[in-house]
C-alpha positions as CSV (number, residue, x, y, z in Angstrom):
1,X,-3.1,-13.7,-21.6
2,X,-4.1,-10.6,-19.8
3,X,-7.1,-10.0,-17.6
4,X,-8.3,-6.5,-18.3
5,X,-8.5,-4.4,-15.1
6,X,-12.1,-3.5,-16.2
7,X,-13.1,-7.0,-16.0
8,X,-11.9,-7.7,-12.4
9,X,-11.5,-4.3,-10.8
10,X,-13.6,-1.7,-12.3
11,X,-16.1,-0.2,-9.8
12,X,-14.6,-2.6,-7.2
13,X,-14.2,-1.2,-3.6
14,X,-10.5,-1.6,-2.7
15,X,-8.8,-1.0,0.8
16,X,-5.1,-0.1,0.9
17,X,-4.1,-1.2,4.4
18,X,-0.7,0.4,5.5
19,X,1.0,-0.1,8.9
20,X,2.8,3.2,8.7
21,X,2.3,6.5,6.6
22,X,4.5,5.8,3.6
23,X,3.8,2.1,3.1
24,X,1.9,3.0,-0.1
25,X,5.4,3.0,-1.6
26,X,4.7,-0.6,-2.3
27,X,1.4,-0.2,-4.3
28,X,1.2,3.4,-5.3
29,X,1.3,2.7,-9.0
30,X,-1.4,0.1,-8.6
31,X,-3.6,2.8,-6.7
32,X,-3.2,5.2,-9.6
33,X,-4.2,2.5,-12.1
34,X,-7.2,1.2,-9.9
35,X,-8.6,4.8,-9.6
36,X,-8.1,5.3,-13.3
37,X,-10.1,2.2,-13.9
38,X,-13.0,3.5,-11.8
39,X,-12.4,1.6,-8.6
40,X,-13.4,3.2,-5.2
41,X,-10.1,3.2,-3.2
42,X,-10.0,3.6,0.5
43,X,-6.8,4.0,2.5
44,X,-6.0,3.6,6.2
45,X,-2.3,3.9,7.8
46,X,-2.3,2.7,11.4
47,X,0.5,4.9,12.7
48,X,1.7,8.5,12.2
49,X,5.2,7.3,13.1
50,X,6.0,10.3,15.3
51,X,9.0,8.3,16.9
52,X,10.6,7.8,13.4
53,X,10.5,11.5,12.2
54,X,13.9,12.7,11.4
55,X,15.4,15.6,13.2
56,X,14.3,19.0,12.0
57,X,10.7,18.0,11.1
58,X,7.5,18.3,13.1
59,X,6.2,15.3,14.9
60,X,3.1,15.2,12.9
61,X,4.9,15.7,9.4
62,X,4.3,12.2,8.2
63,X,0.5,12.5,8.4
64,X,0.5,15.6,6.4
65,X,2.8,14.1,3.8
66,X,0.7,10.9,3.6
67,X,-2.4,13.0,3.0
68,X,-0.6,14.9,0.2
69,X,0.6,11.7,-1.3
70,X,-2.7,9.9,-1.4
71,X,-4.4,13.1,-2.7
72,X,-1.9,13.1,-5.6
73,X,-2.6,9.5,-6.3
74,X,-6.3,10.4,-6.6
75,X,-7.8,9.0,-3.4
76,X,-10.6,11.2,-2.1
77,X,-9.7,12.9,1.1
78,X,-12.8,11.5,3.0
79,X,-11.6,7.8,2.2
80,X,-8.2,8.4,3.9
81,X,-7.7,7.7,7.6
82,X,-4.5,8.0,9.7
83,X,-4.6,6.2,13.2
84,X,-2.3,6.5,16.2
85,X,-0.9,3.2,16.9
86,X,2.8,3.3,18.2
87,X,5.3,2.6,15.6
88,X,7.2,-0.7,16.2
89,X,4.8,-1.8,18.9
90,X,2.0,-3.3,16.8
91,X,2.2,-6.8,18.4
92,X,1.3,-5.2,21.6
93,X,-1.9,-3.9,20.1
94,X,-2.9,-6.8,18.1
95,X,-6.4,-7.3,19.3
96,X,-7.2,-3.6,19.1
97,X,-5.9,-3.6,15.5
98,X,-8.0,-6.6,14.6
99,X,-11.2,-5.1,16.1
100,X,-10.4,-1.9,14.1
101,X,-10.0,-3.9,10.8
102,X,-13.3,-5.8,11.5
103,X,-15.1,-2.5,11.9
104,X,-13.5,-1.4,8.6
105,X,-14.7,-4.5,6.9
106,X,-18.2,-3.9,8.0
107,X,-18.1,-0.3,7.0
108,X,-16.3,-0.5,3.5
109,X,-16.9,-4.1,2.6
110,X,-13.8,-4.2,0.3
111,X,-13.8,-6.7,-2.6
112,X,-9.9,-6.3,-2.7
113,X,-7.5,-5.5,0.2
114,X,-3.8,-4.5,-0.5
115,X,-1.6,-5.1,2.6
116,X,2.0,-5.8,3.5
117,X,3.3,-9.2,2.2
118,X,3.5,-12.2,4.6
119,X,7.3,-12.2,3.8
120,X,7.8,-8.7,5.3
121,X,10.1,-8.9,8.4
122,X,9.0,-5.7,10.0
123,X,7.0,-6.6,13.3
124,X,4.3,-3.9,12.5
125,X,3.9,-5.0,8.9
126,X,3.7,-8.7,10.0
127,X,1.0,-7.9,12.5
128,X,-1.1,-5.9,9.9
129,X,-0.7,-8.8,7.4
130,X,-1.8,-11.4,9.9
131,X,-4.8,-9.5,11.4
132,X,-5.8,-8.3,7.9
133,X,-5.9,-11.9,6.9
134,X,-8.2,-12.7,9.8
135,X,-10.4,-9.7,9.4
136,X,-11.1,-9.8,5.6
137,X,-12.1,-13.5,5.2
138,X,-14.4,-12.6,2.2
139,X,-12.1,-10.3,0.3
140,X,-9.3,-11.1,-2.2
141,X,-6.0,-10.1,-0.6
142,X,-2.8,-9.1,-2.3
143,X,0.5,-8.5,-0.4
144,X,2.5,-5.7,-1.7
145,X,6.3,-5.4,-1.9
146,X,8.4,-3.3,0.4
147,X,12.0,-4.3,-0.7
148,X,13.6,-2.8,2.3
149,X,12.0,-5.3,4.7
150,X,12.3,-8.4,2.4
151,X,14.8,-11.2,2.4
152,X,12.8,-13.0,-0.1
153,X,9.3,-12.5,-1.7
154,X,7.2,-15.0,-3.5
155,X,5.3,-12.9,-6.1
156,X,2.8,-14.5,-8.5
157,X,0.6,-11.5,-9.3
158,X,1.5,-8.4,-11.3
159,X,-0.3,-5.1,-12.1
160,X,1.0,-3.8,-15.3
161,X,1.7,-0.1,-15.4
162,X,2.2,2.5,-18.1
163,X,4.7,5.5,-18.0
164,X,1.8,7.7,-16.7
165,X,1.3,5.5,-13.6
166,X,5.0,5.3,-12.7
167,X,5.3,9.1,-13.2
168,X,2.3,9.6,-10.8
169,X,3.8,7.2,-8.3
170,X,7.2,9.2,-8.3
171,X,5.4,12.5,-8.1
172,X,3.1,11.2,-5.1
173,X,6.0,9.7,-3.2
174,X,7.9,13.0,-3.7
175,X,5.3,14.4,-1.1
176,X,7.3,12.7,1.6
177,X,10.1,15.2,2.0
178,X,10.9,13.9,5.4
179,X,11.7,10.5,3.8
180,X,13.8,11.7,0.8
181,X,16.9,10.3,2.4
182,X,15.7,6.7,2.1
183,X,17.3,4.9,-0.8
184,X,13.9,3.2,-1.7
185,X,12.3,6.5,-2.0
186,X,14.6,7.6,-4.8
187,X,12.9,8.1,-8.2
188,X,15.5,6.1,-9.9
189,X,15.0,3.1,-7.5
190,X,11.1,3.4,-7.9
191,X,11.4,3.4,-11.7
192,X,14.0,0.5,-11.9
193,X,12.0,-1.8,-9.7
194,X,8.9,-1.0,-11.7
195,X,10.9,-1.8,-14.8
196,X,12.1,-5.1,-13.5
197,X,8.6,-6.1,-12.5
198,X,7.6,-5.0,-16.0
199,X,10.0,-7.4,-17.6
200,X,8.7,-10.2,-15.6
201,X,5.2,-9.8,-17.1
202,X,6.0,-8.1,-20.5
203,X,4.7,-4.7,-19.6
204,X,6.5,-1.3,-19.7
205,X,6.3,-1.3,-15.8
206,X,4.5,-3.2,-13.1
207,X,4.2,-3.8,-9.4
208,X,4.4,-7.3,-8.0
209,X,2.2,-9.0,-5.4
210,X,1.8,-12.0,-3.3
211,X,-1.4,-13.7,-3.8
212,X,-2.7,-14.2,-0.1
213,X,-6.3,-14.9,-1.2
214,X,-8.0,-14.7,-4.6
215,X,-11.7,-14.8,-4.9
216,X,-13.2,-14.8,-8.4
């Protein structure tokens, strides 16, 4: 039995919490469906990842690509924030990150938070997951899938997607020209993973999530 997104998520306030610009790779189809369903979606990336920019691109390229991607997904520009925490050093900024997230909670009061899965092995993603869990005690929390950082992933929630959602995801992620060399950014990978998750929940496509906290 499917729970219609209009029952659970229509008009909900949702926060997409990303450690880095481009982490929306894990939930871009869901973002597109949420906005289509009438949700108010906010997005914050905590790092511009200047130290990870490939040669030949300006240092701030990822912030511009992130803003282009979120715009293509339908997130309003005044609901997109990009912060300047140093990539791969988030454990050293744990308290500052927590305080920022607490301020966001008070400002936005999200019903649902999408953040990196607790299975994610990247130190920045792990910090965001842990501090997000602490900051958003009254919100439902789903952990999104970033396969490049996972050895295993316990997913027990699915957001079913149609062809239009997966096409929008692929188009939006295409804004990241600086990341096109990454295998997980390839359209065929995005589509194939979406198809696998769709098979698991009897849908054309889907994105899978870890249920961190569910409040009904």
